Backbone as JSON Lines, residues from 0, in Angstrom:
{"i":0,"aa":"M","n":[-12.45,-19.89,-21.2],"ca":[-12.15,-19.27,-19.91],"c":[-13.46,-18.84,-19.26]}
{"i":1,"aa":"S","n":[-13.63,-19.2,-17.99],"ca":[-14.85,-18.84,-17.28],"c":[-14.83,-17.36,-16.89]}
{"i":2,"aa":"L","n":[-15.99,-16.85,-16.5],"ca":[-16.04,-15.46,-16.05],"c":[-15.17,-15.25,-14.82]}
{"i":3,"aa":"M","n":[-15.14,-16.23,-13.93],"ca":[-14.31,-16.09,-12.74],"c":[-12.84,-16.03,-13.11]}
{"i":4,"aa":"Q","n":[-12.41,-16.86,-14.04],"ca":[-11.02,-16.82,-14.48],"c":[-10.71,-15.49,-15.13]}
{"i":5,"aa":"A","n":[-11.61,-14.98,-15.93],"ca":[-11.38,-13.7,-16.58],"c":[-11.26,-12.59,-15.55]}
{"i":6,"aa":"A","n":[-12.06,-12.68,-14.48],"ca":[-12.01,-11.66,-13.45],"c":[-10.7,-11.69,-12.67]}
{"i":7,"aa":"N","n":[-10.0,-12.82,-12.71],"ca":[-8.77,-12.95,-11.95],"c":[-7.53,-12.84,-12.82]}
{"i":8,"aa":"A","n":[-7.65,-12.28,-13.99],"ca":[-6.52,-12.17,-14.91],"c":[-5.63,-10.99,-14.57]}
{"i":9,"aa":"E","n":[-4.37,-11.08,-15.0],"ca":[-3.48,-9.94,-14.95],"c":[-3.61,-9.24,-16.29]}
{"i":10,"aa":"I","n":[-3.67,-7.94,-16.28],"ca":[-3.83,-7.17,-17.51],"c":[-2.6,-6.28,-17.68]}
{"i":11,"aa":"Y","n":[-1.96,-6.39,-18.85],"ca":[-0.79,-5.58,-19.17],"c":[-1.17,-4.59,-20.27]}
{"i":12,"aa":"Q","n":[-0.55,-3.42,-20.23],"ca":[-0.81,-2.39,-21.22],"c":[0.51,-1.99,-21.87]}
{"i":13,"aa":"Y","n":[0.44,-1.75,-23.17],"ca":[1.61,-1.28,-23.92],"c":[1.15,-0.19,-24.86]}
{"i":14,"aa":"V","n":[1.89,0.91,-24.9],"ca":[1.62,2.0,-25.83],"c":[2.81,2.09,-26.77]}
{"i":15,"aa":"D","n":[2.53,1.92,-28.08],"ca":[3.64,1.93,-29.04],"c":[4.04,3.36,-29.41]}
{"i":16,"aa":"A","n":[5.05,3.47,-30.27],"ca":[5.59,4.78,-30.66],"c":[4.55,5.66,-31.34]}
{"i":17,"aa":"R","n":[3.54,5.07,-31.95],"ca":[2.49,5.84,-32.63],"c":[1.33,6.2,-31.71]}
{"i":18,"aa":"G","n":[1.42,5.75,-30.46],"ca":[0.36,6.07,-29.5],"c":[-0.75,5.04,-29.45]}
{"i":19,"aa":"H","n":[-0.6,3.92,-30.16],"ca":[-1.6,2.86,-30.11],"c":[-1.46,2.09,-28.8]}
{"i":20,"aa":"T","n":[-2.58,1.81,-28.16],"ca":[-2.56,1.1,-26.88],"c":[-2.99,-0.33,-27.09]}
{"i":21,"aa":"Y","n":[-2.24,-1.25,-26.46],"ca":[-2.52,-2.68,-26.54],"c":[-2.65,-3.24,-25.13]}
{"i":22,"aa":"F","n":[-3.57,-4.18,-24.97],"ca":[-3.76,-4.87,-23.69],"c":[-3.61,-6.36,-23.91]}
{"i":23,"aa":"T","n":[-3.06,-7.05,-22.92],"ca":[-2.9,-8.49,-23.01],"c":[-2.85,-9.08,-21.61]}
{"i":24,"aa":"D","n":[-3.09,-10.39,-21.53],"ca":[-2.97,-11.05,-20.23],"c":[-1.58,-11.65,-20.02]}
{"i":25,"aa":"H","n":[-0.73,-11.59,-21.05],"ca":[0.67,-12.03,-20.97],"c":[1.52,-10.98,-21.66]}
{"i":26,"aa":"P","n":[2.55,-10.45,-20.97],"ca":[3.37,-9.43,-21.63],"c":[4.13,-10.02,-22.8]}
{"i":27,"aa":"L","n":[4.09,-9.32,-23.9],"ca":[4.82,-9.73,-25.09],"c":[6.08,-8.88,-25.16]}
{"i":28,"aa":"K","n":[6.78,-8.9,-26.28],"ca":[7.95,-8.03,-26.42],"c":[7.49,-6.58,-26.38]}
{"i":29,"aa":"G","n":[8.3,-5.74,-25.81],"ca":[7.94,-4.32,-25.68],"c":[7.89,-3.94,-24.23]}
{"i":30,"aa":"N","n":[7.52,-2.73,-23.98],"ca":[7.51,-2.2,-22.63],"c":[6.11,-2.29,-22.03]}
{"i":31,"aa":"Y","n":[5.64,-3.52,-21.78],"ca":[4.33,-3.71,-21.19],"c":[4.38,-3.38,-19.71]}
{"i":32,"aa":"K","n":[3.33,-2.75,-19.22],"ca":[3.23,-2.42,-17.8],"c":[2.02,-3.12,-17.23]}
{"i":33,"aa":"L","n":[2.2,-3.71,-16.05],"ca":[1.11,-4.36,-15.35],"c":[0.1,-3.3,-14.91]}
{"i":34,"aa":"K","n":[-1.15,-3.47,-15.3],"ca":[-2.18,-2.51,-14.96],"c":[-3.17,-3.05,-13.94]}
{"i":35,"aa":"S","n":[-3.33,-4.36,-13.87],"ca":[-4.34,-4.91,-12.98],"c":[-3.99,-6.35,-12.64]}
{"i":36,"aa":"V","n":[-4.28,-6.72,-11.4],"ca":[-4.13,-8.09,-10.95],"c":[-5.44,-8.49,-10.29]}
{"i":37,"aa":"T","n":[-5.88,-9.72,-10.54],"ca":[-7.13,-10.24,-9.99],"c":[-8.27,-9.25,-10.18]}
{"i":38,"aa":"G","n":[-8.46,-8.85,-11.38],"ca":[-9.57,-7.96,-11.68],"c":[-9.13,-6.51,-11.77]}
{"i":39,"aa":"R","n":[-10.07,-5.66,-12.04],"ca":[-9.78,-4.24,-12.21],"c":[-9.36,-3.61,-10.89]}
{"i":40,"aa":"P","n":[-8.27,-2.83,-10.89],"ca":[-7.92,-2.11,-9.67],"c":[-9.07,-1.21,-9.27]}
{"i":41,"aa":"R","n":[-9.2,-0.97,-7.99],"ca":[-10.31,-0.14,-7.55],"c":[-9.85,0.78,-6.44]}
{"i":42,"aa":"S","n":[-10.61,1.83,-6.25],"ca":[-10.28,2.77,-5.19],"c":[-10.6,2.12,-3.85]}
{"i":43,"aa":"V","n":[-9.93,2.59,-2.81],"ca":[-10.17,2.05,-1.47],"c":[-11.62,2.26,-1.08]}
{"i":44,"aa":"A","n":[-12.22,3.36,-1.48],"ca":[-13.6,3.67,-1.09],"c":[-14.59,2.63,-1.61]}
{"i":45,"aa":"S","n":[-14.25,1.91,-2.68],"ca":[-15.2,0.95,-3.25],"c":[-15.13,-0.41,-2.58]}
{"i":46,"aa":"F","n":[-14.24,-0.6,-1.64],"ca":[-14.06,-1.88,-0.97],"c":[-14.94,-1.89,0.27]}
{"i":47,"aa":"D","n":[-15.88,-2.85,0.36],"ca":[-16.83,-2.81,1.46],"c":[-16.3,-3.45,2.74]}
{"i":48,"aa":"A","n":[-17.02,-3.22,3.83],"ca":[-16.59,-3.67,5.16],"c":[-16.48,-5.19,5.25]}
{"i":49,"aa":"E","n":[-17.4,-5.9,4.58],"ca":[-17.36,-7.36,4.63],"c":[-16.07,-7.89,3.99]}
{"i":50,"aa":"N","n":[-15.73,-7.36,2.83],"ca":[-14.48,-7.77,2.18],"c":[-13.28,-7.4,3.04]}
{"i":51,"aa":"S","n":[-13.33,-6.24,3.67],"ca":[-12.24,-5.79,4.52],"c":[-12.03,-6.78,5.67]}
{"i":52,"aa":"A","n":[-13.09,-7.2,6.32],"ca":[-12.98,-8.14,7.44],"c":[-12.44,-9.49,6.96]}
{"i":53,"aa":"Q","n":[-12.91,-9.96,5.81],"ca":[-12.42,-11.23,5.26],"c":[-10.93,-11.12,4.93]}
{"i":54,"aa":"N","n":[-10.54,-10.02,4.3],"ca":[-9.14,-9.86,3.93],"c":[-8.25,-9.64,5.15]}
{"i":55,"aa":"R","n":[-8.78,-9.01,6.18],"ca":[-7.99,-8.86,7.41],"c":[-7.6,-10.25,7.92]}
{"i":56,"aa":"K","n":[-8.56,-11.17,7.94],"ca":[-8.27,-12.54,8.37],"c":[-7.28,-13.2,7.43]}
{"i":57,"aa":"L","n":[-7.48,-13.01,6.14],"ca":[-6.64,-13.64,5.12],"c":[-5.18,-13.17,5.22]}
{"i":58,"aa":"Y","n":[-4.96,-11.88,5.46],"ca":[-3.61,-11.32,5.44],"c":[-3.01,-11.09,6.83]}
{"i":59,"aa":"S","n":[-3.75,-11.42,7.88],"ca":[-3.29,-11.15,9.24],"c":[-1.95,-11.8,9.56]}
{"i":60,"aa":"T","n":[-1.78,-13.06,9.22],"ca":[-0.53,-13.76,9.5],"c":[0.63,-13.12,8.75]}
{"i":61,"aa":"M","n":[0.38,-12.76,7.5],"ca":[1.41,-12.13,6.67],"c":[1.79,-10.75,7.23]}
{"i":62,"aa":"I","n":[0.81,-9.99,7.68],"ca":[1.06,-8.66,8.25],"c":[1.85,-8.8,9.55]}
{"i":63,"aa":"T","n":[1.44,-9.72,10.38],"ca":[2.14,-9.95,11.65],"c":[3.59,-10.37,11.4]}
{"i":64,"aa":"A","n":[3.8,-11.26,10.45],"ca":[5.17,-11.73,10.15],"c":[6.03,-10.57,9.63]}
{"i":65,"aa":"A","n":[5.48,-9.75,8.73],"ca":[6.23,-8.61,8.19],"c":[6.59,-7.64,9.31]}
{"i":66,"aa":"A","n":[5.66,-7.4,10.22],"ca":[5.9,-6.48,11.33],"c":[6.99,-7.03,12.26]}
{"i":67,"aa":"R","n":[6.83,-8.26,12.66],"ca":[7.79,-8.84,13.62],"c":[9.17,-8.96,13.01]}
{"i":68,"aa":"N","n":[9.24,-9.26,11.73],"ca":[10.53,-9.37,11.06],"c":[11.31,-8.06,11.11]}
{"i":69,"aa":"L","n":[10.59,-6.95,11.21],"ca":[11.23,-5.62,11.21],"c":[11.13,-4.92,12.57]}
{"i":70,"aa":"N","n":[10.78,-5.69,13.6],"ca":[10.64,-5.14,14.96],"c":[9.62,-4.01,15.04]}
{"i":71,"aa":"L","n":[8.52,-4.18,14.3],"ca":[7.39,-3.25,14.39],"c":[6.26,-3.96,15.13]}
{"i":72,"aa":"R","n":[5.4,-3.2,15.75],"ca":[4.23,-3.81,16.38],"c":[3.25,-4.21,15.28]}
{"i":73,"aa":"P","n":[2.76,-5.46,15.31],"ca":[1.77,-5.88,14.31],"c":[0.54,-4.97,14.3]}
{"i":74,"aa":"E","n":[0.13,-4.47,15.47],"ca":[-1.03,-3.58,15.53],"c":[-0.8,-2.31,14.72]}
{"i":75,"aa":"L","n":[0.45,-1.82,14.71],"ca":[0.77,-0.63,13.93],"c":[0.66,-0.92,12.44]}
{"i":76,"aa":"L","n":[1.21,-2.04,12.02],"ca":[1.14,-2.37,10.59],"c":[-0.3,-2.61,10.16]}
{"i":77,"aa":"H","n":[-1.08,-3.25,11.02],"ca":[-2.51,-3.43,10.73],"c":[-3.2,-2.07,10.58]}
{"i":78,"aa":"A","n":[-2.87,-1.13,11.46],"ca":[-3.51,0.2,11.4],"c":[-3.16,0.9,10.1]}
{"i":79,"aa":"V","n":[-1.91,0.78,9.65],"ca":[-1.51,1.42,8.39],"c":[-2.22,0.75,7.22]}
{"i":80,"aa":"V","n":[-2.24,-0.58,7.19],"ca":[-2.92,-1.29,6.09],"c":[-4.4,-0.93,6.07]}
{"i":81,"aa":"R","n":[-5.02,-0.88,7.22],"ca":[-6.44,-0.53,7.28],"c":[-6.69,0.86,6.73]}
{"i":82,"aa":"A","n":[-5.84,1.82,7.1],"ca":[-6.01,3.19,6.62],"c":[-5.66,3.32,5.15]}
{"i":83,"aa":"E","n":[-4.63,2.62,4.71],"ca":[-4.16,2.74,3.33],"c":[-5.09,2.08,2.33]}
{"i":84,"aa":"S","n":[-5.48,0.84,2.61],"ca":[-6.19,0.06,1.58],"c":[-7.44,-0.64,2.08]}
{"i":85,"aa":"S","n":[-7.72,-0.53,3.37],"ca":[-8.82,-1.26,3.97],"c":[-8.67,-2.77,3.7]}
{"i":86,"aa":"Y","n":[-7.41,-3.22,3.68],"ca":[-7.04,-4.62,3.47],"c":[-7.33,-5.12,2.05]}
{"i":87,"aa":"D","n":[-7.44,-4.23,1.11],"ca":[-7.7,-4.62,-0.28],"c":[-6.39,-4.66,-1.07]}
{"i":88,"aa":"P","n":[-5.92,-5.85,-1.46],"ca":[-4.66,-5.94,-2.2],"c":[-4.75,-5.38,-3.62]}
{"i":89,"aa":"R","n":[-5.97,-5.11,-4.09],"ca":[-6.17,-4.54,-5.43],"c":[-6.42,-3.05,-5.41]}
{"i":90,"aa":"A","n":[-6.31,-2.44,-4.24],"ca":[-6.57,-1.0,-4.14],"c":[-5.54,-0.21,-4.94]}
{"i":91,"aa":"I","n":[-6.01,0.85,-5.56],"ca":[-5.14,1.76,-6.31],"c":[-5.61,3.19,-6.04]}
{"i":92,"aa":"S","n":[-4.66,4.06,-5.79],"ca":[-5.02,5.45,-5.49],"c":[-4.96,6.29,-6.77]}
{"i":93,"aa":"R","n":[-5.48,7.5,-6.67],"ca":[-5.42,8.43,-7.8],"c":[-3.98,8.73,-8.18]}
{"i":94,"aa":"S","n":[-3.08,8.67,-7.2],"ca":[-1.68,9.0,-7.47],"c":[-0.86,7.8,-7.96]}
{"i":95,"aa":"G","n":[-1.49,6.62,-8.04],"ca":[-0.8,5.44,-8.56],"c":[-0.22,4.52,-7.51]}
{"i":96,"aa":"A","n":[-0.51,4.77,-6.24],"ca":[-0.09,3.85,-5.18],"c":[-0.98,2.63,-5.23]}
{"i":97,"aa":"V","n":[-0.39,1.45,-4.98],"ca":[-1.17,0.22,-5.12],"c":[-0.96,-0.73,-3.94]}
{"i":98,"aa":"G","n":[-1.94,-1.62,-3.79],"ca":[-1.83,-2.74,-2.87],"c":[-2.16,-2.41,-1.43]}
{"i":99,"aa":"L","n":[-1.88,-3.39,-0.57],"ca":[-2.21,-3.29,0.84],"c":[-1.58,-2.07,1.51]}
{"i":100,"aa":"M","n":[-0.31,-1.81,1.19],"ca":[0.42,-0.7,1.81],"c":[0.47,0.53,0.91]}
{"i":101,"aa":"Q","n":[-0.23,0.46,-0.23],"ca":[-0.3,1.58,-1.18],"c":[1.1,2.07,-1.56]}
{"i":102,"aa":"L","n":[1.87,1.17,-2.17],"ca":[3.23,1.49,-2.59],"c":[3.24,2.3,-3.86]}
{"i":103,"aa":"M","n":[4.01,3.38,-3.82],"ca":[4.28,4.16,-5.03],"c":[5.41,3.47,-5.78]}
{"i":104,"aa":"P","n":[5.52,3.69,-7.09],"ca":[6.59,3.04,-7.85],"c":[7.99,3.33,-7.3]}
{"i":105,"aa":"G","n":[8.27,4.56,-6.92],"ca":[9.59,4.91,-6.41],"c":[9.92,4.21,-5.1]}
{"i":106,"aa":"T","n":[8.94,4.12,-4.22],"ca":[9.15,3.43,-2.94],"c":[9.38,1.95,-3.18]}
{"i":107,"aa":"A","n":[8.58,1.36,-4.06],"ca":[8.76,-0.06,-4.37],"c":[10.17,-0.31,-4.92]}
{"i":108,"aa":"Q","n":[10.59,0.52,-5.84],"ca":[11.91,0.37,-6.44],"c":[13.0,0.51,-5.38]}
{"i":109,"aa":"R","n":[12.84,1.46,-4.48],"ca":[13.8,1.69,-3.39],"c":[14.01,0.44,-2.54]}
{"i":110,"aa":"Y","n":[12.96,-0.39,-2.41],"ca":[13.03,-1.59,-1.59],"c":[13.09,-2.87,-2.44]}
{"i":111,"aa":"G","n":[13.49,-2.72,-3.7],"ca":[13.73,-3.88,-4.56],"c":[12.5,-4.61,-5.04]}
{"i":112,"aa":"V","n":[11.38,-3.91,-5.11],"ca":[10.13,-4.53,-5.56],"c":[9.82,-4.05,-6.97]}
{"i":113,"aa":"S","n":[9.59,-5.0,-7.87],"ca":[9.29,-4.67,-9.26],"c":[7.87,-4.1,-9.39]}
{"i":114,"aa":"E","n":[7.57,-3.59,-10.57],"ca":[6.22,-3.09,-10.83],"c":[5.19,-4.19,-10.57]}
{"i":115,"aa":"R","n":[5.47,-5.36,-11.05],"ca":[4.55,-6.48,-10.84],"c":[4.51,-6.87,-9.36]}
{"i":116,"aa":"G","n":[5.66,-6.81,-8.7],"ca":[5.74,-7.17,-7.29],"c":[4.95,-6.25,-6.38]}
{"i":117,"aa":"R","n":[4.72,-5.01,-6.82],"ca":[3.91,-4.08,-6.01],"c":[2.53,-4.65,-5.76]}
{"i":118,"aa":"W","n":[2.06,-5.49,-6.67],"ca":[0.72,-6.07,-6.54],"c":[0.71,-7.33,-5.69]}
{"i":119,"aa":"D","n":[1.87,-7.9,-5.43],"ca":[1.97,-9.11,-4.62],"c":[1.84,-8.73,-3.15]}
{"i":120,"aa":"P","n":[0.84,-9.26,-2.44],"ca":[0.63,-8.83,-1.05],"c":[1.87,-8.98,-0.17]}
{"i":121,"aa":"E","n":[2.59,-10.07,-0.3],"ca":[3.75,-10.28,0.57],"c":[4.87,-9.27,0.28]}
{"i":122,"aa":"Q","n":[5.18,-9.07,-1.0],"ca":[6.21,-8.09,-1.36],"c":[5.77,-6.67,-0.99]}
{"i":123,"aa":"N","n":[4.5,-6.38,-1.21],"ca":[3.96,-5.06,-0.89],"c":[4.07,-4.8,0.61]}
{"i":124,"aa":"L","n":[3.71,-5.78,1.42],"ca":[3.78,-5.62,2.87],"c":[5.21,-5.46,3.35]}
{"i":125,"aa":"K","n":[6.11,-6.29,2.84],"ca":[7.51,-6.21,3.27],"c":[8.11,-4.85,2.93]}
{"i":126,"aa":"A","n":[7.87,-4.37,1.72],"ca":[8.42,-3.08,1.32],"c":[7.78,-1.94,2.11]}
{"i":127,"aa":"G","n":[6.47,-1.97,2.26],"ca":[5.79,-0.92,3.02],"c":[6.22,-0.9,4.48]}
{"i":128,"aa":"A","n":[6.36,-2.08,5.07],"ca":[6.8,-2.17,6.47],"c":[8.25,-1.69,6.59]}
{"i":129,"aa":"S","n":[9.09,-2.02,5.63],"ca":[10.48,-1.56,5.66],"c":[10.54,-0.05,5.56]}
{"i":130,"aa":"Y","n":[9.71,0.51,4.7],"ca":[9.67,1.97,4.55],"c":[9.22,2.62,5.86]}
{"i":131,"aa":"L","n":[8.19,2.07,6.47],"ca":[7.7,2.62,7.74],"c":[8.78,2.52,8.82]}
{"i":132,"aa":"R","n":[9.46,1.39,8.9],"ca":[10.55,1.24,9.88],"c":[11.64,2.28,9.63]}
{"i":133,"aa":"D","n":[11.99,2.48,8.36],"ca":[13.03,3.46,8.04],"c":[12.58,4.89,8.38]}
{"i":134,"aa":"L","n":[11.31,5.18,8.17],"ca":[10.79,6.51,8.53],"c":[10.83,6.71,10.05]}
{"i":135,"aa":"L","n":[10.55,5.66,10.8],"ca":[10.65,5.76,12.25],"c":[12.09,6.05,12.68]}
{"i":136,"aa":"K","n":[13.05,5.47,11.97],"ca":[14.46,5.77,12.27],"c":[14.79,7.21,11.91]}
{"i":137,"aa":"V","n":[14.37,7.64,10.73],"ca":[14.66,9.01,10.28],"c":[14.08,10.03,11.25]}
{"i":138,"aa":"F","n":[12.89,9.78,11.74],"ca":[12.21,10.74,12.61],"c":[12.3,10.33,14.09]}
{"i":139,"aa":"K","n":[13.37,9.61,14.42],"ca":[13.73,9.3,15.81],"c":[12.55,8.72,16.61]}
{"i":140,"aa":"S","n":[11.88,7.75,16.02],"ca":[10.76,7.01,16.64],"c":[9.53,7.87,16.9]}
{"i":141,"aa":"D","n":[9.44,9.04,16.29],"ca":[8.24,9.87,16.42],"c":[7.19,9.3,15.45]}
{"i":142,"aa":"L","n":[6.27,8.55,16.01],"ca":[5.28,7.85,15.19],"c":[4.44,8.82,14.36]}
{"i":143,"aa":"R","n":[4.05,9.93,14.92],"ca":[3.23,10.9,14.19],"c":[3.97,11.4,12.94]}
{"i":144,"aa":"L","n":[5.26,11.72,13.1],"ca":[6.03,12.21,11.95],"c":[6.27,11.1,10.93]}
{"i":145,"aa":"A","n":[6.53,9.89,11.4],"ca":[6.73,8.77,10.48],"c":[5.47,8.51,9.66]}
{"i":146,"aa":"L","n":[4.32,8.57,10.3],"ca":[3.06,8.38,9.58],"c":[2.8,9.51,8.59]}
{"i":147,"aa":"A","n":[3.08,10.73,9.01],"ca":[2.92,11.87,8.1],"c":[3.83,11.7,6.89]}
{"i":148,"aa":"A","n":[5.05,11.24,7.12],"ca":[5.99,11.02,6.02],"c":[5.54,9.87,5.13]}
{"i":149,"aa":"Y","n":[4.94,8.84,5.71],"ca":[4.43,7.72,4.9],"c":[3.36,8.24,3.95]}
{"i":150,"aa":"N","n":[2.57,9.18,4.42],"ca":[1.48,9.71,3.6],"c":[1.93,10.79,2.63]}
{"i":151,"aa":"A","n":[2.7,11.74,3.11],"ca":[3.03,12.93,2.3],"c":[4.45,12.91,1.74]}
{"i":152,"aa":"G","n":[5.27,11.98,2.23],"ca":[6.66,11.94,1.82],"c":[7.56,12.54,2.88]}
{"i":153,"aa":"E","n":[8.72,11.94,3.04],"ca":[9.62,12.41,4.1],"c":[10.1,13.83,3.87]}
{"i":154,"aa":"N","n":[10.25,14.23,2.61],"ca":[10.71,15.6,2.34],"c":[9.67,16.64,2.73]}
{"i":155,"aa":"A","n":[8.4,16.29,2.65],"ca":[7.35,17.23,3.07],"c":[7.44,17.47,4.57]}
{"i":156,"aa":"V","n":[7.69,16.42,5.34],"ca":[7.81,16.58,6.79],"c":[9.04,17.41,7.11]}
{"i":157,"aa":"K","n":[10.15,17.16,6.43],"ca":[11.37,17.93,6.66],"c":[11.18,19.39,6.26]}
{"i":158,"aa":"K","n":[10.47,19.61,5.15],"ca":[10.23,20.97,4.66],"c":[9.52,21.83,5.72]}
{"i":159,"aa":"Y","n":[8.66,21.2,6.5],"ca":[7.92,21.93,7.52],"c":[8.56,21.79,8.9]}
{"i":160,"aa":"G","n":[9.9,21.67,8.92],"ca":[10.63,21.68,10.17],"c":[10.37,20.48,11.06]}
{"i":161,"aa":"N","n":[10.26,19.31,10.44],"ca":[9.96,18.07,11.17],"c":[8.67,18.2,11.98]}
{"i":162,"aa":"R","n":[7.67,18.71,11.27],"ca":[6.31,18.78,11.79],"c":[5.37,18.16,10.76]}
{"i":163,"aa":"I","n":[4.2,17.78,11.21],"ca":[3.21,17.26,10.27],"c":[2.86,18.38,9.3]}
{"i":164,"aa":"P","n":[2.99,18.12,8.0],"ca":[2.69,19.17,7.02],"c":[1.25,19.68,7.15]}
{"i":165,"aa":"P","n":[1.0,20.92,6.78],"ca":[-0.34,21.49,6.92],"c":[-1.3,21.05,5.81]}
{"i":166,"aa":"Y","n":[-1.18,19.8,5.4],"ca":[-2.06,19.25,4.37],"c":[-3.22,18.56,5.09]}
{"i":167,"aa":"P","n":[-4.46,18.98,4.83],"ca":[-5.6,18.35,5.51],"c":[-5.62,16.83,5.36]}
{"i":168,"aa":"E","n":[-5.29,16.32,4.17],"ca":[-5.3,14.86,3.96],"c":[-4.3,14.18,4.88]}
{"i":169,"aa":"T","n":[-3.11,14.74,4.99],"ca":[-2.07,14.14,5.83],"c":[-2.45,14.23,7.3]}
{"i":170,"aa":"Q","n":[-2.99,15.34,7.71],"ca":[-3.41,15.49,9.11],"c":[-4.52,14.49,9.46]}
{"i":171,"aa":"R","n":[-5.49,14.32,8.54],"ca":[-6.55,13.31,8.76],"c":[-5.96,11.91,8.79]}
{"i":172,"aa":"Y","n":[-5.01,11.64,7.9],"ca":[-4.39,10.33,7.81],"c":[-3.7,9.97,9.13]}
{"i":173,"aa":"V","n":[-2.92,10.87,9.67],"ca":[-2.2,10.6,10.93],"c":[-3.21,10.31,12.04]}
{"i":174,"aa":"R","n":[-4.25,11.12,12.15],"ca":[-5.27,10.89,13.18],"c":[-5.95,9.53,12.98]}
{"i":175,"aa":"K","n":[-6.25,9.2,11.74],"ca":[-6.93,7.94,11.42],"c":[-6.08,6.73,11.8]}
{"i":176,"aa":"V","n":[-4.82,6.72,11.39],"ca":[-3.94,5.59,11.7],"c":[-3.76,5.47,13.21]}
{"i":177,"aa":"L","n":[-3.54,6.59,13.89],"ca":[-3.37,6.54,15.34],"c":[-4.64,6.02,16.03]}
{"i":178,"aa":"A","n":[-5.81,6.4,15.53],"ca":[-7.06,5.9,16.11],"c":[-7.17,4.39,15.9]}
{"i":179,"aa":"F","n":[-6.87,3.91,14.68],"ca":[-6.91,2.47,14.41],"c":[-5.89,1.73,15.3]}
{"i":180,"aa":"Y","n":[-4.71,2.31,15.43],"ca":[-3.66,1.7,16.23],"c":[-4.08,1.62,17.7]}
{"i":181,"aa":"N","n":[-4.59,2.71,18.22],"ca":[-5.04,2.71,19.62],"c":[-6.19,1.74,19.84]}
{"i":182,"aa":"Q","n":[-7.12,1.66,18.9],"ca":[-8.21,0.69,18.98],"c":[-7.68,-0.73,19.09]}
{"i":183,"aa":"S","n":[-6.71,-1.04,18.22],"ca":[-6.19,-2.41,18.2],"c":[-5.38,-2.71,19.48]}
{"i":184,"aa":"L","n":[-4.7,-1.72,20.03],"ca":[-3.97,-1.93,21.29],"c":[-4.93,-2.21,22.43]}
{"i":185,"aa":"V","n":[-6.03,-1.47,22.46],"ca":[-7.04,-1.66,23.51],"c":[-7.69,-3.03,23.37]}
{"i":186,"aa":"S","n":[-8.05,-3.4,22.14],"ca":[-8.74,-4.68,21.94],"c":[-7.82,-5.89,22.14]}
{"i":187,"aa":"S","n":[-6.5,-5.7,21.97],"ca":[-5.59,-6.83,22.14],"c":[-5.14,-7.01,23.59]}
{"i":188,"aa":"S","n":[-5.48,-6.03,24.45],"ca":[-5.04,-6.16,25.85],"c":[-6.11,-6.76,26.73]}
């Protein structure tokens, strides 16, 4: 196996009853969990601008199709992907969100996406876009609240009386996505 092939392997992890950890590139019997696809997962911060621009081109058609399929503006979905993962399908957050739309396990499961499917760009985009569309419905098309809920969870927004929660990260996130969205609307007109 070449170094390039090794870098593009899927890595599964299994912890047995005694606490021994096993890794493999093919899940065997047992409760193996997918830990990495196409190399080691990385934080969004480690993904550089050049890769981001290349991946934007690579995933643009897929993002546009996912958006249009759900009656969302493609510019909005691009803004969320840019803020969430900087277009890196291997991005992983400290909280365990993965992929282009940074899907959490519960959100993926809610939209019929398996643990392995969370890493698949197409499945990740479809589930993330569906979640965003549903949040827009829940919050009566209030984009700011839908974005806050995408970041902090819908219950956090409800807890604060259908307002953006007073979490600095969430407040920055909403401003960031809206700035990206407005940029893309201006550049596309």
